[in-house]
C-alpha positions in Angstrom: 76.6 108.5 61.4 74.0 110.8 62.8 75.0 113.8 64.9 73.7 112.3 68.2 76.0 109.3 67.8 78.9 111.4 66.7 78.5 113.7 69.7 78.2 110.7 72.0 81.5 109.2 70.7 83.2 112.6 71.2 82.1 112.9 74.8 82.8 109.2 75.5 86.3 109.2 74.1 87.5 112.5 75.5 85.7 111.8 78.8 87.6 108.5 79.1 90.9 110.2 78.2 90.4 112.9 80.9 88.9 110.7 83.6 91.8 108.3 83.5 93.9 110.8 85.5 91.5 110.8 88.5 90.8 107.1 88.3 94.6 106.4 88.1 95.2 108.6 91.2 92.6 106.6 93.1 94.2 103.4 91.9 97.6 104.5 93.4 96.1 104.1 96.8 96.2 100.3 96.1 98.9 99.8 93.5 102.3 101.5 93.0 102.1 103.9 90.0 104.4 102.2 87.5 103.0 98.8 88.3 99.5 100.1 87.8 100.2 101.6 84.4 102.2 98.5 83.4 99.2 96.3 84.2 96.9 98.7 82.3 98.7 98.6 79.0 100.0 95.1 79.1 96.4 93.8 79.6 95.1 96.2 76.9 97.9 95.3 74.5 97.4 91.6 75.0 93.7 91.8 74.4 94.1 93.9 71.3 96.9 91.6 70.0 94.5 88.6 70.2 91.9 90.6 68.3 94.3 91.7 65.5 95.6 88.2 65.2 92.1 86.7 65.1 91.1 89.3 62.5 94.2 88.5 60.5 95.2 92.1 60.3 98.5 92.7 58.4 101.5 92.5 60.8 105.0 93.8 60.4 107.3 91.3 58.8 110.8 92.7 59.4 112.8 93.4 62.5 113.2 97.0 61.4 109.4 97.4 61.3 109.0 95.9 64.7 111.7 98.2 66.1 109.7 101.2 64.9 106.6 99.9 66.7 108.7 99.4 69.8 110.1 102.9 69.7 106.7 104.4 69.3 105.5 102.3 72.2 108.5 103.5 74.3 107.4 107.1 73.9 103.6 106.9 73.5 103.0 104.4 76.2 106.0 103.9 78.5 107.4 107.4 78.9 104.1 109.4 78.4 102.0 107.3 80.8 104.9 106.6 83.2 105.4 110.4 83.6 101.7 111.0 84.0 101.2 108.5 86.8 104.4 109.5 88.6 103.3 113.1 88.4 100.0 112.3 90.2 102.0 111.6 93.4 102.6 115.4 93.9 100.1 117.3 91.7 96.4 117.1 91.1 94.8 115.0 88.4 93.5 118.3 86.8 97.0 119.9 86.7 98.5 116.7 85.3 95.9 116.5 82.5 96.3 120.2 81.6 100.1 119.8 81.3 99.9 116.6 79.4 97.5 117.9 76.8 99.7 120.8 75.8 101.3 118.2 73.5 99.7 119.6 70.3 101.4 122.9 71.0 104.7 121.2 71.2 104.0 119.2 68.0 103.9 122.6 66.1 107.2 123.7 67.7 109.0 120.4 67.1 107.6 120.0 63.6 108.9 123.4 62.7 112.4 122.9 64.2 113.1 119.3 63.3 110.9 118.6 60.2 110.9 122.1 58.7 107.1 122.0 58.5 105.1 125.2 57.9 102.0 126.1 59.9 99.2 128.6 59.6 99.2 131.8 61.5 96.1 130.7 63.5 98.1 127.7 64.7 101.0 129.9 65.9 98.4 132.1 67.7 97.2 128.9 69.3 100.8 128.0 70.4 101.2 131.4 72.0 97.9 131.2 73.8 98.7 127.8 75.0 102.0 128.7 76.5 100.6 131.8 78.2 98.0 129.4 79.7 100.7 127.1 81.0 102.6 130.1 82.5 99.4 131.3 84.3 98.6 127.8 85.5 102.0 127.2 86.9 102.2 130.7 88.2 99.3 129.9 90.5 101.7 128.0 92.7 104.6 129.4 94.6 106.4 126.0 94.5 107.0 124.0 91.3 106.7 120.4 92.3 108.3 117.2 90.9 105.0 116.4 89.3 105.0 119.6 87.4 108.2 118.6 85.5 106.9 115.1 85.0 103.6 116.5 83.5 105.6 118.6 81.1 107.9 115.7 80.3 104.8 113.6 79.4 103.7 116.3 76.9 107.2 116.4 75.3 107.2 112.6 75.0 103.7 112.6 73.5 104.7 115.3 70.9 107.7 113.2 69.9 105.5 110.1 69.6 103.1 112.1 67.5 105.8 113.0 65.1 107.0 109.4 64.9 103.5 108.2 64.2 103.1 110.9 61.5 106.4 109.8 59.9 106.0 106.0 60.2 102.3 105.4 60.8 101.4 104.8 57.1 103.6 101.7 57.1 101.4 99.9 59.6 97.8 98.8 60.1 96.3 101.2 62.6 94.9 98.5 64.9 98.1 96.5 64.8 100.3 99.5 65.6 97.9 100.4 68.5 98.0 96.9 70.0 101.7 96.3 69.9 102.8 99.8 70.9 100.7 99.4 74.0 102.1 95.9 74.6 105.7 97.0 74.1 105.2 100.0 76.4 103.5 97.9 79.0 106.5 95.5 79.1 108.9 98.4 79.5 106.8 99.8 82.3 107.0 96.4 84.1 110.8 96.5 83.8 110.8 100.1 85.1 108.5 99.1 88.0 110.8 96.3 89.1 113.9 98.5 88.9 112.6 101.9 90.1 109.9 101.4 92.7 108.9 99.2 95.6 106.0 97.3 94.2 102.7 97.4 96.0 99.5 95.7 94.9 96.7 95.5 97.5 94.3 93.0 95.8 90.7 93.8 96.5 87.5 94.5 94.5 88.3 98.2 94.1 91.9 97.7 92.8 90.8 95.0 90.3 88.0 97.1 89.0 90.3 100.1 88.5 92.9 98.0 86.6 90.1 96.6 84.4 88.5 100.0 83.8 91.8 101.6 82.8 92.8 98.6 80.5 89.4 98.1 78.8 87.4 101.3 79.0 90.2 103.9 79.2 92.4 102.1 76.7 90.6 99.7 74.3 87.2 101.4 74.2 88.8 104.9 74.1 91.0 104.0 71.1 88.2 102.2 69.3 85.9 105.2 69.7 88.6 107.7 68.7 89.7 105.8 65.6 86.0 105.6 64.6 85.7 109.4 64.8 88.9 109.9 62.8 87.7 107.5 60.1 84.2 109.1 59.6 85.1 112.7 60.1 87.7 115.3 59.0 90.7 114.3 61.1 91.8 118.0 61.6 88.4 119.0 63.0 87.9 115.8 65.0 91.3 116.4 66.6 90.2 119.8 67.8 87.9 118.0 70.3 91.0 116.9 72.2 90.6 120.1 74.1 87.7 118.5 75.9 90.0 115.9 77.5 91.8 118.1 80.0 88.4 119.7 80.8 87.2 116.2 81.8 90.4 115.7 83.7 89.8 118.8 85.8 86.1 117.9 86.2 86.6 114.3 87.3 89.4 115.4 89.7 86.9 117.7 91.3 84.1 115.2 91.4 86.0 112.0 92.4 88.9 113.5 94.4 87.5 116.8 95.7 90.4 118.6 94.1 90.2 122.4 94.4 90.1 124.2 91.1 91.8 127.5 91.6 90.9 130.5 89.4 94.5 130.7 88.0 94.3 127.0 87.0 90.9 127.5 85.5 91.9 130.6 83.6 95.2 129.1 82.4 93.4 125.9 81.4 90.9 127.9 79.3 93.7 129.6 77.4 95.4 126.2 76.9 92.1 124.7 75.5 91.8 127.7 73.2 95.4 127.2 72.0 94.9 123.5 71.4 91.7 124.3 69.5 93.4 126.8 67.2 96.4 124.4 66.6 94.1 121.5 65.6 91.3 123.3 63.8 92.6 123.1 60.2 90.8 122.5 57.1 91.1 119.1 55.3 92.9 120.8 52.4 95.3 122.6 54.8 96.0 119.4 56.7 96.8 117.5 53.5 99.1 120.4 52.4 100.9 120.2 55.7 101.3 116.5 55.5 102.7 116.8 52.0 105.2 119.4 53.1 106.3 117.3 56.1 106.8 114.2 53.9 108.8 116.3 51.4 111.0 117.7 54.1 111.7 114.2 55.4 112.8 113.1 51.9 115.3 116.0 51.5 
């Protein structure tokens, strides 16, 4: 793949990741938050399930395997995305994206505590920079809102999902896991919507376009582009480009929602981006060594 196409996919995928915060906040003017995100991932999961069935990709055969997919979907889709969209009720799309994308920093902490993994000094420097950035970002507000805690909860859930995928992911076809974890998460979000919120769906051209954009472009196309990048490039270096996603979250919040970007948020965000970059930017050999150590710790 030439450099132009590689760069295009990086911008496309991280742009879709980041812009989904602002697009989702616009959608909440027409659809209640949990219902909106349930529609997004149920539609995306069903479409991808049809694809993997038609392509005859290998599916899980045992109930234990399906339960692992369901648990990943519970964290990766239901809890992460539910917290993100609920957070958008009280904080900006930019703030929510910054908080959510601190998850690589938490992966290092959780991996060390629970999996006894060992990380490079540069990664620990990245963790420190990232949390200083979070402190500065949150310190720009005198009041910590409900959305602040929900944004942080989404990062925690995403970190847990990442560790589960690292542990179990090799047991599944990547596309099958992606399809059904989204579908399981979407179904759980539908249940949460029925129980926890007064459902609202104002059906018009705008609301339908937003649902389709989130389901197809911000879910299926985003995953397809990201998995393509991971397949053709060094996963450690490719993952470093995730720091662009919260940048696009702040940028689209400013462009689409006229959100004010305060200097403290901007400065804290830059430190978070730098921290995520250092956490993810590992050599292929270092990444393989880390994976081997993690697997060994799980077997002990």
